[in-house]
Short mmCIF file of the C-alpha atoms (twelve columns), coordinates in Angstrom:
data_MODEL
# 
_entry.id   MODEL 
# 
loop_
_atom_site.group_PDB 
_atom_site.id 
_atom_site.type_symbol 
_atom_site.label_atom_id 
_atom_site.label_alt_id 
_atom_site.label_comp_id 
_atom_site.label_asym_id 
_atom_site.label_seq_id 
_atom_site.Cartn_x 
_atom_site.Cartn_y 
_atom_site.Cartn_z 
_atom_site.pdbx_PDB_model_num 
ATOM 1   C CA . MET A 1   127.061 -5.548  143.010 1 
ATOM 2   C CA . LYS A 2   125.585 -8.578  144.025 1 
ATOM 3   C CA . LYS A 3   123.425 -8.917  140.547 1 
ATOM 4   C CA . ILE A 4   126.801 -8.666  139.165 1 
ATOM 5   C CA . LYS A 5   128.503 -11.573 141.413 1 
ATOM 6   C CA . LYS A 6   125.546 -13.804 140.379 1 
ATOM 7   C CA . ARG A 7   125.542 -12.972 136.756 1 
ATOM 8   C CA . PRO A 8   129.307 -12.396 136.250 1 
ATOM 9   C CA . TYR A 9   128.319 -12.418 132.420 1 
ATOM 10  C CA . LEU A 10  127.011 -8.933  132.535 1 
ATOM 11  C CA . ILE A 11  130.390 -6.962  132.694 1 
ATOM 12  C CA . PHE A 12  130.976 -8.284  129.299 1 
ATOM 13  C CA . ILE A 13  127.652 -7.855  128.213 1 
ATOM 14  C CA . THR A 14  126.829 -4.168  129.672 1 
ATOM 15  C CA . PRO A 15  129.956 -2.011  127.576 1 
ATOM 16  C CA . GLY A 16  128.622 -3.794  124.201 1 
ATOM 17  C CA . PHE A 17  124.696 -2.603  125.130 1 
ATOM 18  C CA . ILE A 18  125.519 0.486   125.891 1 
ATOM 19  C CA . LEU A 19  127.783 1.084   122.583 1 
ATOM 20  C CA . TYR A 20  124.870 -0.635  120.789 1 
ATOM 21  C CA . THR A 21  122.152 0.958   122.230 1 
ATOM 22  C CA . ILE A 22  124.085 4.815   121.636 1 
ATOM 23  C CA . PHE A 23  124.917 3.815   118.274 1 
ATOM 24  C CA . ILE A 24  122.142 1.701   116.803 1 
ATOM 25  C CA . ILE A 25  119.589 1.983   118.759 1 
ATOM 26  C CA . ILE A 26  118.550 5.467   119.443 1 
ATOM 27  C CA . PRO A 27  119.858 6.538   115.876 1 
ATOM 28  C CA . ILE A 28  116.898 4.391   114.596 1 
ATOM 29  C CA . LEU A 29  114.451 6.186   116.961 1 
ATOM 30  C CA . TYR A 30  115.239 9.053   116.024 1 
ATOM 31  C CA . VAL A 31  114.461 8.400   112.476 1 
ATOM 32  C CA . PHE A 32  110.861 7.276   113.430 1 
ATOM 33  C CA . PHE A 33  110.842 10.702  115.628 1 
ATOM 34  C CA . LEU A 34  112.025 12.745  112.429 1 
ATOM 35  C CA . SER A 35  110.053 11.307  109.903 1 
ATOM 36  C CA . ALA A 36  107.439 12.724  111.534 1 
ATOM 37  C CA . PHE A 37  108.226 16.356  111.058 1 
ATOM 38  C CA . GLU A 38  109.376 18.630  107.824 1 
ATOM 39  C CA . TRP A 39  113.215 19.813  108.932 1 
ATOM 40  C CA . SER A 40  116.086 21.104  106.360 1 
ATOM 41  C CA . GLY A 41  118.597 20.486  108.698 1 
ATOM 42  C CA . LEU A 42  118.733 24.420  109.957 1 
ATOM 43  C CA . GLY A 43  116.164 26.192  111.983 1 
ATOM 44  C CA . ALA A 44  112.802 25.209  113.365 1 
ATOM 45  C CA . MET A 45  110.921 21.641  112.969 1 
ATOM 46  C CA . GLU A 46  107.376 21.788  111.565 1 
ATOM 47  C CA . PHE A 47  105.513 18.881  112.959 1 
ATOM 48  C CA . ILE A 48  103.729 17.497  109.804 1 
ATOM 49  C CA . GLY A 49  102.478 13.732  111.433 1 
ATOM 50  C CA . ILE A 50  102.371 11.100  108.611 1 
ATOM 51  C CA . ASP A 51  102.410 13.624  105.372 1 
ATOM 52  C CA . ASN A 52  106.038 12.574  104.733 1 
ATOM 53  C CA . PHE A 53  104.375 9.079   103.836 1 
ATOM 54  C CA . LYS A 54  101.393 10.249  101.877 1 
ATOM 55  C CA . ILE A 55  103.721 12.045  99.449  1 
ATOM 56  C CA . ILE A 56  106.282 8.750   99.331  1 
ATOM 57  C CA . PHE A 57  102.698 6.578   98.813  1 
ATOM 58  C CA . THR A 58  100.197 9.171   97.017  1 
ATOM 59  C CA . ASP A 59  101.879 12.147  95.516  1 
ATOM 60  C CA . ALA A 60  101.798 11.783  91.667  1 
ATOM 61  C CA . ARG A 61  105.470 12.784  91.127  1 
ATOM 62  C CA . VAL A 62  107.327 11.285  94.237  1 
ATOM 63  C CA . SER A 63  105.672 7.859   94.603  1 
ATOM 64  C CA . PRO A 64  106.465 6.612   90.588  1 
ATOM 65  C CA . GLN A 65  109.896 7.011   90.984  1 
ATOM 66  C CA . PHE A 66  109.866 5.298   94.854  1 
ATOM 67  C CA . TRP A 67  108.369 2.254   93.461  1 
ATOM 68  C CA . ASN A 68  110.339 2.690   90.418  1 
ATOM 69  C CA . ALA A 69  113.703 2.627   92.573  1 
ATOM 70  C CA . MET A 70  111.959 -0.226  94.785  1 
ATOM 71  C CA . PHE A 71  111.447 -2.421  91.730  1 
ATOM 72  C CA . ASN A 72  115.256 -2.033  91.122  1 
ATOM 73  C CA . ASN A 73  116.130 -2.995  94.696  1 
ATOM 74  C CA . PHE A 74  114.188 -6.466  93.824  1 
ATOM 75  C CA . LYS A 75  115.102 -6.497  90.718  1 
ATOM 76  C CA . TYR A 76  118.689 -6.879  91.594  1 
ATOM 77  C CA . LEU A 77  117.412 -9.394  94.651  1 
ATOM 78  C CA . LEU A 78  116.196 -11.546 92.103  1 
ATOM 79  C CA . CYS A 79  119.840 -11.771 90.232  1 
ATOM 80  C CA . VAL A 80  121.434 -12.241 94.046  1 
ATOM 81  C CA . TRP A 81  118.970 -15.570 94.633  1 
ATOM 82  C CA . PHE A 82  118.857 -17.056 90.987  1 
ATOM 83  C CA . ILE A 83  122.666 -15.766 89.312  1 
ATOM 84  C CA . ILE A 84  125.064 -14.397 91.780  1 
ATOM 85  C CA . THR A 85  124.591 -17.162 94.071  1 
ATOM 86  C CA . PRO A 86  124.810 -19.989 91.682  1 
ATOM 87  C CA . ILE A 87  127.876 -18.947 89.963  1 
ATOM 88  C CA . GLN A 88  129.216 -18.444 93.782  1 
ATOM 89  C CA . PHE A 89  128.351 -22.256 93.940  1 
ATOM 90  C CA . LEU A 90  129.434 -22.829 90.847  1 
ATOM 91  C CA . LEU A 91  132.778 -21.030 91.339  1 
ATOM 92  C CA . ALA A 92  133.668 -22.795 95.051  1 
ATOM 93  C CA . TYR A 93  133.016 -26.153 93.274  1 
ATOM 94  C CA . LEU A 94  135.460 -25.828 90.120  1 
ATOM 95  C CA . PHE A 95  138.370 -24.684 93.067  1 
ATOM 96  C CA . PHE A 96  136.933 -27.866 95.433  1 
ATOM 97  C CA . LEU A 97  137.763 -30.395 92.035  1 
ATOM 98  C CA . LYS A 98  141.205 -28.644 91.729  1 
ATOM 99  C CA . ILE A 99  140.884 -27.387 88.631  1 
ATOM 100 C CA . PRO A 100 144.412 -26.315 86.425  1 
ATOM 101 C CA . ALA A 101 145.579 -23.401 88.011  1 
ATOM 102 C CA . HIS A 102 142.749 -23.240 90.511  1 
ATOM 103 C CA . LYS A 103 144.703 -21.065 93.714  1 
ATOM 104 C CA . TYR A 104 146.058 -18.654 90.448  1 
ATOM 105 C CA . LEU A 105 142.268 -18.453 89.309  1 
ATOM 106 C CA . LYS A 106 140.991 -18.421 93.260  1 
ATOM 107 C CA . PHE A 107 143.137 -15.592 93.950  1 
ATOM 108 C CA . MET A 108 142.169 -13.700 90.835  1 
ATOM 109 C CA . ILE A 109 138.392 -13.534 91.610  1 
ATOM 110 C CA . PHE A 110 138.791 -12.612 95.050  1 
ATOM 111 C CA . MET A 111 141.104 -10.175 94.461  1 
ATOM 112 C CA . PRO A 112 138.594 -7.537  92.661  1 
ATOM 113 C CA . TYR A 113 136.586 -7.667  96.611  1 
ATOM 114 C CA . VAL A 114 139.309 -5.809  98.069  1 
ATOM 115 C CA . ILE A 115 138.812 -2.604  95.680  1 
ATOM 116 C CA . SER A 116 136.758 -0.193  96.267  1 
ATOM 117 C CA . SER A 117 133.240 0.011   94.886  1 
ATOM 118 C CA . THR A 118 134.001 3.446   93.965  1 
ATOM 119 C CA . VAL A 119 137.509 2.699   91.837  1 
ATOM 120 C CA . VAL A 120 135.631 -0.177  90.385  1 
ATOM 121 C CA . SER A 121 132.729 2.110   89.144  1 
ATOM 122 C CA . PHE A 122 135.296 4.835   88.115  1 
ATOM 123 C CA . PHE A 123 137.070 2.604   85.275  1 
ATOM 124 C CA . ALA A 124 133.977 0.634   84.834  1 
ATOM 125 C CA . THR A 125 133.314 4.463   83.446  1 
ATOM 126 C CA . MET A 126 136.146 4.813   81.380  1 
ATOM 127 C CA . VAL A 127 135.479 1.419   79.996  1 
ATOM 128 C CA . PHE A 128 131.816 1.842   79.115  1 
ATOM 129 C CA . ASP A 129 131.668 6.279   78.483  1 
ATOM 130 C CA . PRO A 130 130.541 6.232   74.627  1 
ATOM 131 C CA . ASN A 131 132.549 9.010   74.277  1 
ATOM 132 C CA . ILE A 132 136.101 8.507   75.757  1 
ATOM 133 C CA . GLY A 133 135.317 4.752   76.856  1 
ATOM 134 C CA . MET A 134 138.014 2.099   75.761  1 
ATOM 135 C CA . LEU A 135 135.277 -0.169  74.867  1 
ATOM 136 C CA . ASN A 136 134.194 1.629   71.931  1 
ATOM 137 C CA . GLU A 137 137.351 2.560   70.691  1 
ATOM 138 C CA . LEU A 138 138.676 -0.963  70.777  1 
ATOM 139 C CA . LEU A 139 135.118 -2.028  68.779  1 
ATOM 140 C CA . ILE A 140 136.191 0.554   66.171  1 
ATOM 141 C CA . ASN A 141 139.562 0.158   65.787  1 
ATOM 142 C CA . LEU A 142 138.744 -3.944  65.291  1 
ATOM 143 C CA . GLY A 143 136.092 -3.361  62.512  1 
ATOM 144 C CA . LEU A 144 133.236 -3.298  64.620  1 
ATOM 145 C CA . GLY A 145 132.018 0.020   65.262  1 
ATOM 146 C CA . GLN A 146 128.375 -0.829  63.913  1 
ATOM 147 C CA . TYR A 147 128.633 -2.714  67.939  1 
ATOM 148 C CA . THR A 148 129.304 0.316   69.397  1 
ATOM 149 C CA . SER A 149 126.623 1.442   72.021  1 
ATOM 150 C CA . ALA A 150 126.191 4.372   74.648  1 
ATOM 151 C CA . TRP A 151 126.696 0.868   77.232  1 
ATOM 152 C CA . VAL A 152 125.259 2.757   80.875  1 
ATOM 153 C CA . GLY A 153 123.633 5.246   78.947  1 
ATOM 154 C CA . ASP A 154 121.384 2.699   77.025  1 
ATOM 155 C CA . PRO A 155 118.245 1.770   79.315  1 
ATOM 156 C CA . ASN A 156 118.295 -1.649  78.234  1 
ATOM 157 C CA . LEU A 157 121.824 -2.094  79.009  1 
ATOM 158 C CA . SER A 158 122.396 -0.380  82.110  1 
ATOM 159 C CA . PHE A 159 121.074 -2.478  84.686  1 
ATOM 160 C CA . LYS A 160 123.452 -5.550  83.479  1 
ATOM 161 C CA . ILE A 161 126.198 -3.895  83.362  1 
ATOM 162 C CA . MET A 162 125.613 -3.196  86.561  1 
ATOM 163 C CA . VAL A 163 125.340 -6.536  87.521  1 
ATOM 164 C CA . ILE A 164 128.218 -7.551  85.660  1 
ATOM 165 C CA . LEU A 165 129.969 -4.936  87.833  1 
ATOM 166 C CA . ILE A 166 129.043 -6.883  90.756  1 
ATOM 167 C CA . ILE A 167 129.513 -9.774  89.958  1 
ATOM 168 C CA . TRP A 168 132.858 -9.334  89.128  1 
ATOM 169 C CA . GLN A 169 133.744 -7.464  92.350  1 
ATOM 170 C CA . GLY A 170 131.663 -9.122  95.046  1 
ATOM 171 C CA . ALA A 171 131.413 -13.316 93.236  1 
ATOM 172 C CA . GLY A 172 134.666 -13.462 95.236  1 
ATOM 173 C CA . THR A 173 132.876 -13.756 98.576  1 
ATOM 174 C CA . GLY A 174 129.884 -16.188 98.639  1 
ATOM 175 C CA . MET A 175 132.817 -18.107 96.434  1 
ATOM 176 C CA . MET A 176 135.100 -18.430 99.528  1 
ATOM 177 C CA . ILE A 177 131.891 -19.019 101.574 1 
ATOM 178 C CA . PHE A 178 130.853 -22.604 99.602  1 
ATOM 179 C CA . TYR A 179 134.150 -23.478 99.144  1 
ATOM 180 C CA . ALA A 180 134.980 -23.504 103.366 1 
ATOM 181 C CA . ASN A 181 132.154 -25.068 103.750 1 
ATOM 182 C CA . MET A 182 132.897 -27.931 100.881 1 
ATOM 183 C CA . MET A 183 136.383 -28.239 102.383 1 
ATOM 184 C CA . ASP A 184 134.859 -28.354 106.130 1 
ATOM 185 C CA . ILE A 185 132.754 -31.936 104.750 1 
ATOM 186 C CA . PRO A 186 134.478 -35.093 106.218 1 
ATOM 187 C CA . GLN A 187 136.518 -36.502 104.170 1 
ATOM 188 C CA . GLU A 188 135.030 -40.225 105.289 1 
ATOM 189 C CA . ILE A 189 131.783 -39.175 103.536 1 
ATOM 190 C CA . MET A 190 133.691 -38.493 99.991  1 
ATOM 191 C CA . GLU A 191 135.602 -41.738 100.424 1 
ATOM 192 C CA . ALA A 192 132.230 -43.444 101.102 1 
ATOM 193 C CA . ALA A 193 130.449 -42.080 98.442  1 
ATOM 194 C CA . SER A 194 133.623 -43.067 96.124  1 
ATOM 195 C CA . ILE A 195 133.573 -46.461 97.157  1 
ATOM 196 C CA . ASP A 196 129.890 -47.037 96.769  1 
ATOM 197 C CA . GLY A 197 130.128 -46.362 93.197  1 
ATOM 198 C CA . CYS A 198 128.759 -42.141 93.228  1 
ATOM 199 C CA . ASN A 199 129.968 -40.467 90.117  1 
ATOM 200 C CA . GLU A 200 130.832 -36.439 90.101  1 
ATOM 201 C CA . ARG A 201 127.381 -35.858 89.208  1 
ATOM 202 C CA . GLN A 202 125.699 -38.127 91.912  1 
ATOM 203 C CA . ARG A 203 128.252 -36.870 94.784  1 
ATOM 204 C CA . LEU A 204 127.373 -32.848 93.570  1 
ATOM 205 C CA . ARG A 205 123.627 -33.555 93.888  1 
ATOM 206 C CA . HIS A 206 123.402 -35.777 96.607  1 
ATOM 207 C CA . ILE A 207 126.212 -34.595 98.642  1 
ATOM 208 C CA . LEU A 208 127.977 -31.561 97.966  1 
ATOM 209 C CA . LEU A 209 124.704 -29.388 97.168  1 
ATOM 210 C CA . PRO A 210 122.846 -30.648 100.173 1 
ATOM 211 C CA . LEU A 211 125.372 -29.846 102.346 1 
ATOM 212 C CA . SER A 212 125.911 -27.139 101.024 1 
ATOM 213 C CA . LEU A 213 122.900 -25.285 101.778 1 
ATOM 214 C CA . PRO A 214 123.590 -23.592 105.136 1 
ATOM 215 C CA . ALA A 215 126.348 -21.517 103.612 1 
ATOM 216 C CA . CYS A 216 123.907 -20.961 100.902 1 
ATOM 217 C CA . ALA A 217 121.556 -19.343 103.377 1 
ATOM 218 C CA . SER A 218 124.147 -17.077 104.784 1 
ATOM 219 C CA . THR A 219 125.625 -15.851 102.079 1 
ATOM 220 C CA . ILE A 220 121.790 -15.351 100.375 1 
ATOM 221 C CA . ILE A 221 120.654 -13.347 103.672 1 
ATOM 222 C CA . MET A 222 124.119 -11.239 103.463 1 
ATOM 223 C CA . SER A 223 123.870 -10.436 99.950  1 
ATOM 224 C CA . ALA A 224 119.846 -9.651  100.109 1 
ATOM 225 C CA . ILE A 225 120.663 -6.713  102.967 1 
ATOM 226 C CA . TRP A 226 123.425 -5.364  100.818 1 
ATOM 227 C CA . ALA A 227 120.802 -5.376  97.601  1 
ATOM 228 C CA . LEU A 228 118.339 -3.622  99.786  1 
ATOM 229 C CA . GLY A 229 120.811 -1.077  100.493 1 
ATOM 230 C CA . VAL A 230 123.153 -0.831  97.294  1 
ATOM 231 C CA . PHE A 231 124.332 2.444   96.414  1 
ATOM 232 C CA . ASP A 232 127.844 3.207   95.791  1 
ATOM 233 C CA . ILE A 233 128.159 1.248   92.329  1 
ATOM 234 C CA . PRO A 234 124.592 2.693   90.789  1 
ATOM 235 C CA . PHE A 235 125.476 6.196   91.792  1 
ATOM 236 C CA . MET A 236 128.723 6.192   90.165  1 
ATOM 237 C CA . LEU A 237 127.515 4.880   87.348  1 
ATOM 238 C CA . GLY A 238 123.945 6.667   86.518  1 
ATOM 239 C CA . GLY A 239 124.363 9.415   88.993  1 
ATOM 240 C CA . ALA A 240 122.236 11.104  91.736  1 
ATOM 241 C CA . SER A 241 119.008 10.934  88.912  1 
ATOM 242 C CA . GLY A 242 119.477 7.434   89.068  1 
ATOM 243 C CA . GLY A 243 120.614 6.643   85.205  1 
ATOM 244 C CA . VAL A 244 118.197 7.156   81.953  1 
ATOM 245 C CA . ASN A 245 115.072 6.324   82.414  1 
ATOM 246 C CA . GLY A 246 115.475 5.785   85.658  1 
ATOM 247 C CA . LYS A 247 116.959 2.595   85.309  1 
ATOM 248 C CA . LEU A 248 119.857 2.361   87.874  1 
ATOM 249 C CA . ASP A 249 117.471 4.480   90.716  1 
ATOM 250 C CA . PHE A 250 117.376 2.981   93.931  1 
ATOM 251 C CA . VAL A 251 116.131 3.563   97.219  1 
ATOM 252 C CA . ASN A 252 119.461 4.616   98.605  1 
ATOM 253 C CA . ILE A 253 119.777 6.928   96.002  1 
ATOM 254 C CA . LEU A 254 116.530 8.180   96.283  1 
ATOM 255 C CA . PHE A 255 117.126 9.179   99.411  1 
ATOM 256 C CA . TYR A 256 120.399 10.893  98.739  1 
ATOM 257 C CA . ARG A 257 118.541 13.275  96.132  1 
ATOM 258 C CA . TYR A 258 115.361 13.779  98.338  1 
ATOM 259 C CA . THR A 259 117.593 14.333  101.156 1 
ATOM 260 C CA . PHE A 260 120.354 16.226  100.446 1 
ATOM 261 C CA . GLY A 261 119.497 17.595  97.277  1 
ATOM 262 C CA . SER A 262 116.730 19.887  96.309  1 
ATOM 263 C CA . ALA A 263 114.266 17.179  94.617  1 
ATOM 264 C CA . LEU A 264 111.149 17.788  96.748  1 
ATOM 265 C CA . ASN A 265 110.576 21.480  97.778  1 
ATOM 266 C CA . GLY A 266 113.638 23.250  96.532  1 
ATOM 267 C CA . LYS A 267 116.121 22.522  99.756  1 
ATOM 268 C CA . SER A 268 117.126 19.706  102.202 1 
ATOM 269 C CA . ASN A 269 114.523 18.063  103.973 1 
ATOM 270 C CA . PHE A 270 115.498 15.480  106.630 1 
ATOM 271 C CA . GLY A 271 112.095 14.478  107.821 1 
ATOM 272 C CA . PHE A 272 111.293 13.789  103.849 1 
ATOM 273 C CA . GLY A 273 114.435 11.491  104.137 1 
ATOM 274 C CA . ALA A 274 113.488 9.491   107.545 1 
ATOM 275 C CA . ALA A 275 110.416 8.677   106.313 1 
ATOM 276 C CA . ILE A 276 112.260 7.043   103.120 1 
ATOM 277 C CA . SER A 277 114.429 5.052   105.500 1 
ATOM 278 C CA . VAL A 278 111.700 4.050   107.227 1 
ATOM 279 C CA . SER A 279 109.710 3.214   104.730 1 
ATOM 280 C CA . MET A 280 112.514 1.134   103.493 1 
ATOM 281 C CA . PHE A 281 113.970 0.034   106.977 1 
ATOM 282 C CA . VAL A 282 109.947 -2.136  107.469 1 
ATOM 283 C CA . ILE A 283 110.000 -3.438  104.090 1 
ATOM 284 C CA . MET A 284 113.915 -4.888  104.775 1 
ATOM 285 C CA . MET A 285 112.716 -6.199  108.246 1 
ATOM 286 C CA . ILE A 286 109.698 -7.981  106.157 1 
ATOM 287 C CA . VAL A 287 112.341 -9.757  103.830 1 
ATOM 288 C CA . THR A 288 114.450 -10.693 105.954 1 
ATOM 289 C CA . LEU A 289 112.203 -12.398 108.076 1 
ATOM 290 C CA . VAL A 290 110.461 -14.058 105.415 1 
ATOM 291 C CA . GLN A 291 114.175 -15.226 104.149 1 
ATOM 292 C CA . ASN A 292 115.073 -15.969 107.555 1 
ATOM 293 C CA . LYS A 293 111.687 -18.383 107.838 1 
ATOM 294 C CA . VAL A 294 112.005 -20.160 104.689 1 
ATOM 295 C CA . LEU A 295 116.031 -20.879 104.943 1 
ATOM 296 C CA . SER A 296 116.161 -21.971 108.684 1 
ATOM 297 C CA . ARG A 297 114.845 -25.510 107.351 1 
ATOM 298 C CA . PHE A 298 118.487 -25.496 105.774 1 
ATOM 299 C CA . GLU A 299 119.830 -24.968 109.112 1 
ATOM 300 C CA . TYR A 300 121.890 -28.146 110.266 1 
ATOM 301 C CA . GLU A 301 120.334 -30.130 112.974 1 
ATOM 302 C CA . ASN A 302 122.315 -31.430 116.542 1 
# 
């Protein structure tokens, strides 16, 4: 009680710390523990040490699937860095310039974010399905039947379609972060730039872009974490198998397939799924630390 009287902030910290420990720290530690066992979720747990990790990284059947899924995660991460984030910044800049109908367009771009990813994927299937999809039907009715395709079933198009869907659904979040950051720039700076004779290109390059880098860092960090843990949209588009030739296979789908399915040894294997989770956890921590190190230079200095 004396410590609490001397440090009253402990009253506010303790409940959150207890809940965080119960629902975050303990489950993470349990996953590390479980990764050393073979267990179907029923019956006794068999200790096998690091055998689960050996299977992930050396098994002739499983390892190529894991690295293919990891490659897809990082390919999508590159899309976040070099395609999605620039699009979000460009949209925010256009709205900052108050282009015609900017309020309506801002609402329409942000609106898909409130729609469930499952619903978005379902309607995308209705559009791109080669048999019942409306896109092929539309092309045929327009006399462009030679351009019909399997779309999501085409390994050359499936990943691109997924990225387009994610941009359509999620571009609004980063856009609003950039837009809020631009609106937060003191008006005196913008007026001084105009008085000094800056044109729009110079104002973008020397004022808006540098002052938007902190927002860019926040957007990239959040998007990167989501990119490494993506599941719902590729699962709905490509199924548990990861699509044609594994083009829509991601680590979380691999986890689902081996943990709750029977892909490894004909039964569910929670221990092997835990090993996949631990491997991905370590990789995500490394990526996040590297990103934080690189992006920390763009933070505002007091």
